[in-house]
C-alpha positions as CSV (number, residue, x, y, z in Angstrom):
1,M,157.5,206.9,101.7
2,G,161.0,208.9,100.4
3,N,161.5,210.8,104.1
4,P,164.7,208.7,104.9
5,S,163.9,209.6,108.6
6,F,161.6,206.9,108.5
7,K,163.5,204.4,106.8
8,E,163.1,201.6,110.4
9,H,159.5,202.8,110.2
10,Q,157.6,201.6,107.4
11,A,157.0,198.6,106.2
12,Y,155.9,197.1,102.1
13,A,155.0,193.4,102.8
14,P,152.4,192.2,104.8
15,V,153.3,190.0,108.0
16,H,151.7,188.1,110.8
17,Q,152.6,188.7,114.5
18,F,152.0,185.9,116.8
19,H,151.4,187.1,120.8
20,E,152.9,183.9,122.3
21,M,153.9,180.2,121.3
22,K,151.8,177.4,121.9
23,D,154.0,173.7,121.8
24,G,155.7,175.4,119.2
25,I,153.0,176.4,116.8
26,P,152.2,180.7,116.7
27,Y,149.4,181.0,118.6
28,N,147.1,184.2,119.2
29,R,147.7,186.2,116.2
30,Q,147.9,189.8,117.2
31,Y,146.8,192.7,115.0
32,S,148.5,196.6,115.4
33,E,149.5,198.1,112.1
34,M,147.4,197.8,108.7
35,W,150.8,195.5,106.6
36,T,149.4,192.5,109.6
37,G,145.9,192.5,108.8
38,N,144.4,190.1,106.1
39,W,143.4,192.3,103.4
40,W,147.0,193.0,103.0
41,W,147.7,189.5,102.3
42,E,144.7,189.3,100.2
43,D,146.2,191.6,97.8
44,Q,148.6,189.3,95.4
45,L,150.9,191.9,93.7
46,P,153.6,191.2,91.2
47,D,157.4,191.3,91.9
48,G,158.7,194.8,93.3
49,A,155.2,196.4,93.8
50,T,153.9,197.3,97.3
51,V,150.4,198.9,99.0
52,A,150.1,202.7,100.0
53,P,147.3,202.5,102.1
54,I,146.0,206.1,102.1
55,I,144.7,207.9,105.5
56,L,142.6,211.1,105.0
57,A,141.4,213.2,107.7
58,S,139.8,216.5,107.8
59,D,138.3,218.8,110.3
60,E,136.6,222.3,110.4
61,T,138.7,224.4,112.9
62,Q,138.5,227.5,114.4
63,L,141.3,230.1,113.7
64,S,140.4,232.9,116.0
65,I,140.2,233.0,119.8
66,F,138.0,235.9,121.0
67,S,136.7,237.7,118.1
68,G,136.7,237.1,114.2
69,D,134.8,233.9,114.0
70,K,137.7,233.0,111.1
71,N,137.8,229.1,110.0
72,A,139.8,226.6,108.8
73,W,139.2,223.5,106.7
74,P,142.1,221.3,106.4
75,L,142.4,218.1,104.7
76,Y,145.0,216.3,105.7
77,L,146.9,213.0,104.0
78,T,149.5,210.1,105.4
79,V,150.0,206.8,104.3
80,G,149.8,203.2,106.1
81,N,153.0,202.1,105.3
82,I,154.7,204.2,108.8
83,E,154.6,202.8,112.1
84,K,151.8,204.0,114.3
85,R,153.6,205.1,117.2
86,V,155.7,207.2,114.7
87,R,152.7,208.7,112.5
88,R,151.1,209.9,115.9
89,K,153.7,212.3,116.7
90,P,153.4,215.7,115.4
91,T,157.2,216.4,115.3
92,S,157.8,213.1,113.1
93,R,156.2,214.9,110.3
94,A,154.6,212.3,109.0
95,W,151.7,213.8,107.7
96,I,151.0,216.5,105.1
97,L,148.8,219.2,104.2
98,L,147.0,218.6,101.0
99,G,144.8,222.0,101.2
100,Y,142.4,223.8,102.5
101,I,138.4,223.4,101.8
102,P,136.5,226.7,101.6
103,V,134.7,227.6,104.7
104,S,131.9,229.8,103.2
105,S,128.3,230.8,104.4
106,L,126.8,229.9,100.7
107,E,124.4,233.1,101.3
108,C,123.7,232.6,97.5
109,F,121.9,229.4,98.7
110,S,118.1,229.7,100.5
111,K,118.3,228.6,104.0
112,E,117.1,225.3,102.9
113,R,119.4,224.2,100.5
114,R,122.5,226.2,101.9
115,S,123.7,222.1,104.6
116,V,123.0,219.7,101.3
117,E,125.2,222.6,98.8
118,G,127.8,223.3,101.7
119,C,128.7,219.1,101.6
120,Q,128.4,219.1,98.1
121,L,131.0,221.7,98.0
122,F,133.0,219.6,100.6
123,H,133.5,216.7,98.3
124,D,134.0,218.5,95.1
125,C,137.0,219.8,96.8
126,V,138.0,216.6,98.1
127,K,137.9,215.4,94.4
128,K,139.6,218.2,92.9
129,M,142.7,217.4,95.4
130,L,142.6,213.4,94.9
131,Q,142.2,213.5,91.1
132,P,146.0,212.2,91.2
133,L,145.7,209.8,93.4
134,I,142.1,208.4,91.4
135,E,143.5,207.9,88.2
136,K,146.0,205.2,90.2
137,G,143.1,203.9,92.4
138,I,144.0,203.4,96.1
139,Q,143.0,202.4,99.5
140,A,142.0,205.0,102.0
141,T,141.0,205.4,105.6
142,E,139.0,208.1,106.7
143,M,139.5,210.0,110.3
144,G,137.2,212.4,110.9
145,V,134.8,213.6,113.2
146,Y,131.2,212.4,113.4
147,P,129.7,215.0,111.4
148,E,132.7,214.6,109.2
149,Q,131.6,210.7,108.9
150,C,127.9,211.1,108.2
151,R,129.1,214.2,105.4
152,I,131.5,211.8,103.6
153,A,128.6,208.8,104.0
154,C,126.3,210.8,102.1
155,C,123.7,210.3,104.9
156,R,122.2,212.4,107.6
157,E,123.6,213.4,111.1
158,N,120.8,211.3,112.8
159,S,121.7,207.8,111.2
160,C,125.0,206.4,111.4
161,P,127.8,206.6,108.5
162,Q,128.7,203.3,108.2
163,C,125.7,200.7,108.5
164,S,121.9,201.0,107.3
165,V,120.7,200.5,111.6
166,K,117.4,202.2,111.9
167,P,116.5,204.3,114.5
168,W,114.4,202.6,116.4
169,D,117.5,199.8,116.7
170,R,120.3,202.3,117.5
171,G,120.4,201.5,121.2
172,K,120.8,197.9,121.1
173,W,123.9,196.0,121.0
174,K,124.5,194.5,117.6
175,P,121.1,194.7,116.7
176,R,119.7,192.7,113.4
177,S,118.8,195.4,111.4
178,S,122.6,196.8,111.4
179,V,124.2,196.2,107.9
180,Y,127.2,197.3,106.7
181,R,126.2,200.4,103.5
182,D,127.3,199.0,100.5
183,P,128.8,202.0,98.6
184,E,127.5,200.7,94.8
185,D,124.3,200.1,96.1
186,V,124.7,203.6,97.8
187,I,126.1,205.0,94.4
188,A,123.4,203.7,92.6
189,T,120.4,204.7,95.1
190,L,122.3,208.4,94.6
191,A,121.9,208.2,91.1
192,K,118.4,207.4,90.6
193,Q,117.5,210.1,93.2
194,S,119.6,212.7,91.2
195,Q,117.7,211.2,87.9
196,G,114.0,212.2,89.5
197,Y,112.6,208.5,90.4
198,H,113.2,208.9,94.2
199,P,114.2,205.5,95.8
200,Q,112.4,203.9,99.1
201,K,115.7,203.2,99.9
202,F,117.3,207.1,100.0
203,I,114.6,206.8,102.6
204,D,115.4,204.2,104.0
205,Q,119.2,204.5,104.5
206,N,118.5,208.2,104.7
207,L,120.7,210.0,102.3
208,R,121.3,213.3,101.2
209,P,121.4,214.0,97.8
210,L,125.4,214.5,97.5
211,N,128.0,213.4,94.5
212,P,129.8,211.6,96.6
213,F,134.0,212.0,95.8
214,W,134.6,208.1,96.9
215,K,132.4,206.9,93.7
216,D,136.1,206.9,91.4
217,L,138.2,204.8,93.6
218,P,137.7,201.4,93.1
219,L,139.5,200.2,95.7
220,C,138.1,202.1,98.4
221,N,135.2,200.7,101.1
222,I,134.7,204.7,102.4
223,F,131.7,202.9,104.6
224,D,134.8,199.9,105.8
225,S,137.5,202.7,106.4
226,M,135.5,205.4,108.8
227,T,138.2,205.5,112.4
228,P,136.6,205.7,115.8
229,D,135.9,209.5,116.9
230,L,137.0,208.8,120.4
231,L,136.9,212.4,121.4
232,H,133.3,213.1,120.7
233,Q,131.9,210.0,120.3
234,M,133.1,208.3,123.5
235,H,134.6,210.9,125.9
236,K,132.2,214.0,125.2
237,G,129.2,212.3,124.0
238,V,128.6,209.1,125.1
239,F,130.5,209.0,128.6
240,S,130.2,212.8,129.5
241,D,126.6,213.7,127.5
242,H,124.9,210.3,128.5
243,T,126.5,207.8,130.9
244,S,128.3,210.4,133.6
245,K,124.8,212.2,134.0
246,W,122.9,209.0,134.2
247,A,124.6,207.4,136.8
248,R,124.8,211.0,139.0
249,S,121.8,211.4,138.7
250,S,120.7,207.8,140.4
251,V,123.3,208.6,143.3
252,E,121.9,210.3,146.5
253,N,122.9,214.3,147.1
254,G,123.6,213.8,142.9
255,D,125.8,216.3,142.1
256,N,127.0,217.2,145.5
257,E,127.9,213.6,146.0
258,I,130.3,213.2,143.4
259,D,132.0,216.6,143.6
260,A,132.6,215.7,147.1
261,R,134.4,212.8,145.8
262,F,136.0,214.1,143.3
263,C,138.0,216.5,145.8
264,A,138.6,213.8,147.9
265,M,140.3,211.8,145.1
266,P,144.1,210.7,146.1
267,A,146.7,212.6,143.0
268,H,148.6,211.2,140.6
269,P,151.0,213.2,137.9
270,S,149.6,211.3,135.1
271,L,145.8,212.8,136.4
272,R,144.2,216.3,136.7
273,H,142.5,216.2,140.3
274,F,139.4,218.3,139.8
275,K,140.0,220.0,143.5
276,N,136.4,221.8,143.1
277,G,134.6,218.8,141.5
278,I,133.0,218.5,137.9
279,S,129.4,219.9,137.7
280,G,130.9,223.5,137.4
281,V,133.2,223.5,135.0
282,T,131.7,224.8,131.7
283,Q,134.4,224.6,129.3
284,W,135.7,220.5,129.1
285,T,139.1,220.1,127.2
286,G,139.5,216.4,125.5
287,G,142.0,215.8,127.8
288,E,140.0,216.9,131.2
289,Y,137.2,214.5,130.1
290,Q,139.9,211.3,130.1
291,S,140.8,212.5,133.1
292,M,137.7,212.6,134.5
293,A,136.3,209.1,133.0
294,K,139.9,207.6,134.4
295,V,138.4,208.0,138.3
296,F,134.9,207.9,137.2
297,L,134.1,204.6,138.4
298,G,135.8,204.8,141.6
299,T,133.6,208.2,142.5
300,V,129.7,205.7,142.1
301,V,131.5,202.3,143.3
302,G,128.9,202.3,146.8
303,A,127.6,205.3,146.2
304,A,124.1,203.4,144.4
305,D,121.7,200.3,145.5
306,D,123.8,197.0,145.4
307,G,121.9,195.6,142.8
308,V,122.9,198.9,140.4
309,D,126.1,197.6,138.5
310,Y,125.5,199.9,135.2
311,M,127.9,202.8,136.7
312,Y,130.3,199.7,136.6
313,Y,130.4,199.4,133.1
314,A,130.5,203.4,132.2
315,H,134.1,202.6,130.8
316,F,132.7,200.2,128.1
317,E,135.6,197.9,128.3
318,S,133.1,195.4,127.9
319,H,130.1,197.1,125.5
320,W,127.7,193.8,126.0
321,A,128.0,194.4,130.0
322,F,126.9,197.8,129.6
323,H,123.9,196.8,127.5
324,K,123.0,194.1,129.4
325,E,122.7,196.4,132.5
326,K,121.6,199.3,130.9
327,Q,117.6,199.0,131.3
328,V,117.7,200.1,135.0
329,F,117.9,203.7,133.6
330,V,114.6,203.4,131.8
331,D,113.4,201.6,135.2
332,L,114.7,204.8,137.8
333,G,113.3,207.2,135.4
334,I,117.0,208.7,134.0
335,C,115.9,208.5,130.4
336,K,113.2,207.0,128.1
337,Q,115.5,205.3,125.5
338,F,118.9,204.4,124.2
339,N,118.7,205.4,120.3
340,I,120.9,207.5,120.6
341,P,123.5,207.3,117.9
342,K,126.9,208.3,119.0
343,M,125.9,204.9,121.4
344,H,125.3,202.7,118.2
345,N,128.3,203.6,117.2
346,V,130.5,201.9,119.8
347,C,129.9,198.7,118.0
348,H,131.8,199.2,115.0
349,Y,134.9,200.2,117.3
350,G,138.5,197.8,116.5
351,Y,140.1,199.6,114.2
352,G,143.4,201.1,116.7
353,Y,142.9,204.5,114.8
354,N,140.7,207.7,116.1
355,S,140.5,210.9,114.9
356,E,142.3,212.3,118.2
357,T,145.3,211.6,115.8
358,T,144.6,214.6,113.9
359,E,143.5,217.5,116.4
360,R,147.1,218.4,117.3
361,L,147.9,218.9,113.2
362,H,145.7,222.0,113.7
363,I,148.1,223.8,115.5
364,D,151.0,223.7,112.9
365,L,149.0,223.3,109.8
366,A,146.8,225.7,110.2
367,K,146.7,227.6,113.3
368,A,149.7,228.8,113.4
369,G,150.0,230.2,109.8
370,Y,147.3,232.4,110.8
371,H,148.6,234.0,113.5
372,A,151.8,234.1,111.2
373,S,149.5,236.3,109.4
374,N,148.2,240.2,109.0
375,K,144.4,238.5,109.4
376,R,143.9,239.6,105.8
377,K,143.4,237.2,103.2
378,Y,144.7,234.9,105.3
379,M,144.2,231.9,103.7
380,V,147.0,232.9,100.8
381,Q,149.5,234.1,103.3
382,M,148.9,230.7,105.3
383,T,149.9,228.4,102.1
384,V,152.8,230.5,101.5
385,W,153.8,230.7,105.3
386,L,153.3,226.9,105.4
387,R,155.1,226.3,101.9
388,R,158.5,227.7,103.3
389,Q,157.8,225.8,106.3
390,E,158.2,222.5,104.4
391,A,161.0,223.5,102.7
392,V,163.1,224.2,105.5
393,Q,161.8,221.0,107.3
394,R,162.6,219.2,103.9
395,F,166.2,220.9,103.9
396,A,167.1,220.5,107.2
397,S,166.0,216.5,107.4
398,Y,168.4,216.2,104.2
399,L,171.4,217.6,106.2
400,Q,170.9,215.2,109.0
401,W,171.1,212.3,106.6
402,A,173.8,213.8,104.5
403,V,176.2,214.9,107.2
404,P,176.8,213.1,110.2
405,G,176.0,214.8,113.9
406,Y,174.4,217.9,112.4
407,V,171.4,218.5,113.9
408,A,169.0,221.0,112.9
409,E,167.7,223.5,115.1
410,L,163.8,224.2,113.9
411,T,161.6,227.0,115.2
412,G,158.5,225.7,116.5
413,E,159.9,221.8,117.1
414,E,158.6,220.3,120.5
415,E,161.0,219.5,123.2
416,A,160.4,216.1,124.6
417,D,158.0,215.5,127.2
418,N,160.6,213.2,129.0
419,E,164.1,215.1,128.4
420,D,167.1,213.2,129.6
421,E,168.8,215.9,132.4
422,D,172.8,214.7,131.9
423,E,173.6,216.9,134.7
424,E,171.3,216.1,137.1
425,E,170.5,212.2,136.4
426,A,172.1,209.6,136.5
427,E,170.8,206.0,134.7
428,E,171.1,203.2,136.6
429,K,170.6,199.8,134.0
430,D,170.4,195.9,134.9
431,Q,168.7,193.6,132.9
432,D,167.2,191.6,135.9
433,I,165.7,194.6,137.2
434,T,163.6,197.5,136.8
435,E,165.8,201.2,135.4
436,Y,165.7,204.3,137.0
437,K,166.9,207.8,136.8
438,V,168.1,209.7,140.2
439,A,169.6,212.8,140.7
440,K,173.4,212.6,141.0
441,R,173.7,214.3,144.1
442,P,170.8,214.3,146.4
443,P,169.0,217.4,146.9
444,L,168.0,216.7,150.8
445,R,170.0,215.3,154.2
446,G,168.3,214.2,157.7
447,T,169.4,212.4,160.6
448,V,167.4,209.3,161.9
449,T,165.1,211.6,164.2
450,S,164.2,214.0,161.2
451,I,163.0,211.2,159.2
452,E,161.0,209.4,161.5
453,K,159.2,212.7,161.9
454,D,158.8,214.9,158.7
455,Y,158.6,211.7,156.4
456,D,156.4,209.2,159.3
457,A,158.7,207.0,158.9
458,D,158.8,205.2,162.2
459,W,161.3,202.5,163.9
460,F,163.3,203.3,161.1
461,I,166.5,201.9,162.7
462,W,164.5,198.6,163.1
463,Y,163.6,198.5,159.7
464,L,166.8,199.5,158.3
465,N,168.7,196.4,160.4
466,E,165.6,194.0,159.4
467,F,166.6,195.1,155.7
468,F,170.5,194.2,156.7
469,T,169.8,191.0,157.5
470,D,167.5,190.1,154.8
471,Y,170.0,191.6,151.9
472,S,173.0,189.9,153.6
473,I,175.0,193.1,154.0
474,D,178.3,192.8,155.7
475,R,178.6,195.7,158.0
476,A,181.6,194.4,160.3
477,N,183.7,197.9,159.2
478,G,180.4,199.9,159.2
479,D,179.4,202.6,162.2
480,P,176.8,202.1,164.4
481,L,173.5,203.3,163.4
482,T,172.5,206.2,166.0
483,N,169.2,208.6,165.7
484,D,172.0,211.6,164.8
485,T,172.7,209.0,161.6
486,V,172.4,210.9,159.0
487,F,171.2,209.6,155.4
488,P,171.0,211.0,151.8
489,I,167.4,211.6,150.8
490,Y,165.7,212.1,147.0
491,K,162.7,213.7,146.5
492,Q,162.0,211.3,143.7
493,I,162.7,208.1,141.4
494,R,162.2,207.9,137.6
495,L,160.9,204.5,136.5
496,S,161.5,203.1,133.2
497,L,158.4,200.9,132.5
498,P,159.4,197.7,129.7
499,S,156.9,198.9,126.6
500,L,153.7,196.9,126.3
501,P,153.1,196.3,122.0
502,E,149.5,197.3,123.2
503,A,150.5,201.1,124.5
504,L,154.0,201.9,122.6
505,S,152.5,205.4,122.0
506,E,152.3,205.8,126.1
507,N,154.9,207.9,127.8
508,Q,157.2,205.1,129.1
509,I,158.6,207.3,132.5
510,D,156.7,206.8,135.4
511,V,158.0,209.2,138.2
512,V,157.8,208.1,142.3
513,H,157.6,211.0,144.5
514,A,158.5,210.9,148.4
515,T,158.4,214.1,150.2
516,H,157.6,215.8,153.9
517,A,155.0,218.6,154.6
518,E,156.4,222.1,154.8
519,P,154.3,224.1,157.2
520,E,153.4,228.0,155.9
521,V,156.7,230.2,155.9
522,W,156.8,234.5,156.3
523,T,159.3,235.4,154.2
524,W,160.5,238.9,152.5
525,K,158.2,237.9,149.6
526,G,155.2,237.3,151.9
527,L,153.7,234.1,153.2
528,T,154.5,230.8,151.0
529,P,151.3,229.0,151.4
530,A,152.0,224.9,152.6
531,K,152.5,222.1,151.0
532,P,151.3,218.7,151.8
533,A,152.9,215.4,151.9
534,L,153.6,213.7,148.5
535,T,153.8,209.7,148.4
536,S,153.3,207.6,145.6
537,T,151.7,204.2,145.8
538,V,153.4,202.2,144.1
539,L,153.2,197.9,142.7
540,V,156.1,196.1,144.1
541,R,157.9,192.5,142.7
542,V,157.4,190.1,146.0
543,G,157.6,187.4,144.0
544,T,157.7,185.3,141.0
545,N,154.4,185.2,139.3
546,D,152.4,182.0,138.2
547,P,149.8,183.2,135.9
548,S,147.5,180.5,137.1
549,K,146.8,182.1,140.3
550,G,146.0,185.2,138.2
551,P,147.9,188.5,136.7
552,L,148.7,190.3,140.0
553,H,150.3,187.0,141.5
554,G,153.4,187.9,142.8
555,L,152.7,191.7,143.0
556,Q,151.8,193.7,146.0
557,A,150.6,197.4,146.9
558,A,152.8,199.7,148.8
559,R,152.8,203.1,149.9
560,V,156.3,205.2,149.3
561,Y,156.9,207.3,152.1
562,L,161.1,208.3,151.9
563,L,163.4,207.8,149.4
564,F,167.3,207.5,150.1
565,R,171.0,206.1,149.9
566,L,172.9,204.1,152.6
567,P,175.9,206.6,153.3
568,L,179.4,204.4,152.6
569,H,180.4,204.7,156.0
570,I,177.2,202.5,157.2
571,G,177.4,200.1,154.5
572,S,177.4,199.7,150.3
573,Y,174.2,199.1,148.4
574,P,174.7,199.9,145.0
575,H,170.9,201.0,144.7
576,P,168.7,203.6,146.5
577,L,166.4,202.6,149.2
578,A,162.3,202.8,150.2
579,Y,160.8,202.9,153.2
580,V,157.2,201.9,152.5
581,R,154.1,200.9,154.2
582,W,152.5,197.7,152.5
583,F,148.8,196.8,151.9
584,K,147.6,193.6,152.2
585,P,148.1,191.0,149.1
586,F,145.8,190.8,146.1
587,N,143.3,188.2,146.1
588,S,143.2,186.2,143.0
589,A,140.0,187.4,142.0
590,P,138.7,191.2,142.0
591,V,135.2,192.2,143.3
592,K,132.3,190.8,141.8
593,D,130.0,193.4,140.8
594,S,132.7,196.4,140.1
595,L,135.8,193.8,139.0
596,L,137.8,196.1,141.1
597,F,140.3,194.8,143.4
598,K,140.4,195.8,146.8
599,L,143.1,196.9,149.4
600,S,143.3,197.6,152.7
601,Y,147.0,198.4,154.9
602,S,148.3,195.4,156.4
603,T,149.4,195.3,160.0
604,R,151.7,193.3,162.0
605,M,150.7,193.1,166.0
606,R,148.1,195.8,165.7
607,E,151.1,197.6,164.2
608,R,151.3,198.7,160.5
609,H,153.9,196.6,158.3
610,C,156.4,198.8,156.8
611,S,160.2,197.7,155.4
612,I,162.8,198.9,153.6
613,I,163.0,197.9,150.6
614,P,165.5,198.4,147.1
615,V,163.6,200.5,144.4
616,T,165.1,198.3,141.7
617,R,161.7,196.0,143.3
618,I,159.0,198.2,142.4
619,M,157.5,198.1,139.0
620,Q,155.7,201.0,138.7
621,T,153.6,203.4,140.1
622,C,149.3,203.1,140.9
623,H,146.4,205.3,141.9
624,L,143.9,203.7,144.5
625,Y,140.4,204.4,144.8
626,P,139.4,204.9,148.1
627,N,136.0,203.4,149.5
628,F,133.9,206.3,149.8
629,G,130.5,203.9,151.2
630,R,127.2,205.5,150.4
631,L,128.3,209.1,151.5
632,V,131.7,210.3,152.1
633,N,133.0,211.4,155.1
634,P,132.7,215.4,155.0
635,L,136.6,215.2,156.7
636,W,138.1,213.7,153.7
637,T,140.1,215.7,151.8
638,S,142.7,214.7,148.8
639,H,146.4,215.3,150.7
640,Q,145.1,213.5,154.0
641,I,142.9,210.0,152.3
642,L,145.5,207.2,151.9
643,D,145.5,207.9,156.0
644,Q,142.1,208.3,155.9
645,A,140.0,206.1,153.8
646,P,139.7,202.5,156.0
647,S,139.6,200.4,152.3
648,F,140.3,201.1,148.5
649,Y,140.3,200.0,145.0
650,L,142.7,199.8,142.7
651,N,142.4,201.4,139.6
652,P,142.4,200.0,136.1
653,Y,142.5,203.1,134.5
654,L,145.0,205.3,134.9
655,R,146.7,204.3,132.0
656,H,146.6,202.2,129.0
657,R,149.5,199.8,130.3
658,D,147.0,199.1,133.6
659,F,144.2,198.9,131.3
660,Y,145.6,195.9,129.8
661,L,147.5,194.9,132.8
662,F,144.5,194.5,135.3
663,R,141.5,194.4,133.6
664,Y,142.1,193.0,130.8
665,Q,144.3,190.2,131.7
666,V,142.1,190.1,134.3
667,H,139.0,188.9,132.4
668,L,140.9,186.8,129.9
669,F,142.1,185.3,133.6
670,L,138.0,185.0,134.6
671,K,137.2,183.4,131.2
672,A,139.5,180.9,131.8
673,K,138.4,180.1,135.2
674,E,135.0,180.1,133.7
675,D,135.8,178.3,130.5
676,F,137.6,175.4,133.2
677,A,135.1,174.7,135.4
678,R,132.4,174.5,133.0
679,E,134.6,171.6,130.9
680,I,134.6,170.1,134.2
681,Q,130.3,170.1,134.9
682,R,130.8,168.7,131.2
683,K,133.0,165.8,132.0
684,R,131.0,165.0,135.3
685,A,127.7,165.3,132.9
686,R,128.8,162.3,130.5
687,R,130.3,160.1,133.1
688,A,126.8,160.5,134.7
């Protein structure tokens, strides 16, 4: 908390945040950081005092890659006073390493006792490391994967670490037996068990005979402090191991059909393209699970019977909706029951924190030190190496604070994902338009003839004259347009997206691509393979948004074929231009079953509808699911699917901002319409 780099990113007092104003009164309260919660307001402290919530994270990780079987079990600590978006960045060093918990096979115990003794060793070590904090009294939040959470809660791994739900109720949405565990009750039950009384509660709550480290933390309810484990419970557990497999089993031709759909899915810079499908992937990473989940809904729409709606809820944006439709899995004989611990844990989600935050810390605070050692008595060498690294980093931070203009050069410092290339890019800024960056010097040039041929930009001169008319561009002194007129061409443009409070940690840079296809060429180095054309699908602002007509009102989807500038001898316009092909305007409501917005290309006089627009009207890129139908066309390919498919669906899972804008906002809009219609019915009933 004394780090000067966190000065503008910490809070010491609680606040109330509201999303909007209604009749001059704050409305729709927003919960994000810890200091926006109710509990901080309830803690009345004397003047000069503040709350310092402690966040702990632990997870055993493997150090050696191919041999050696070397593991480490680090325990990390940070404080909740630091903003989440800062705390999530590994380079901010908002987390510190408290110590390493011993990793031992415990061969001195019998096989029956090793599991319990290993858990007790964990609790004893954590208690030892937290002793200075225990004496002061702390409020703690625990972040860990599911097995770690069960170990901390002193329960077995087939139980919920947060509540005492019965095994036969785990498949239900908000089961009646789901009551949060009481720390005092659990401590009393464990004490009676240790004294040989064998209470029935010990069996009912599926506990282990342990002496927990948290029993001496008077201000901590450990069961109410555990955060979701999205990687292991959701991405790998519920989605990959269960829901996606059930959905694939219900599709005609099963994995072969799903693989073909993944192969034909359009590409996007923020998505991984599974060019060989997913059934053959044996080793999955967290990023691959997320990439698969972002497009999975699009691969199963229309692949099963019309009455099978369960697959449309695979992403659990509405947990109740999935539980409402899940019985069809049993009816089809795909599964027998839903008493799965990971599926039950979804009921407890909603903190805004998850265990993925600390997965990256293993590289800097465990694996890097191991690789710097000689692999013998490596734990001692790791601690010495880390202590020296922290000393250098602290001194560098002090110099940056004390010496104006000083920039520390630290080894191992991550480079920014999207750095500003000052030598190549220039930024255009205006409060009323989309901010963007383009190359100072366009890398390509082309005549009208080559543009129409290479970029598939038919009637280019006609659409350009239409642009001159629409934007009142004076060409009195300009040269006439001919097929030999040369235009500067860009390969891409980077958009700076406006930040959303719901997705502050997400990358705000969005890249719009527009390149032509290149054939294979024989060179002195050999055969250079052919490159397909890259065309981005985007959302364009075509009018003022009217919230009463839906969140997508005023937006229209388009496909960008060409990015260029006007030559000075033709006309003057301050911004680059884009040649786009339009999709039809969005309906006010999505398709009923899938809740996806359906799209198809717009035409005029049986010809495709195109335009030339300023890039400042492009709000962001988007991703489209092809409408595969019952069976995918075997001739469809990922590079040509945007030309081959007859219709598409807007992907609301591309990024967090897309989910917020095209799923959550749509949900609120539909709910408001239903409430309004219900209110009208009530008024009519009263009159009758």
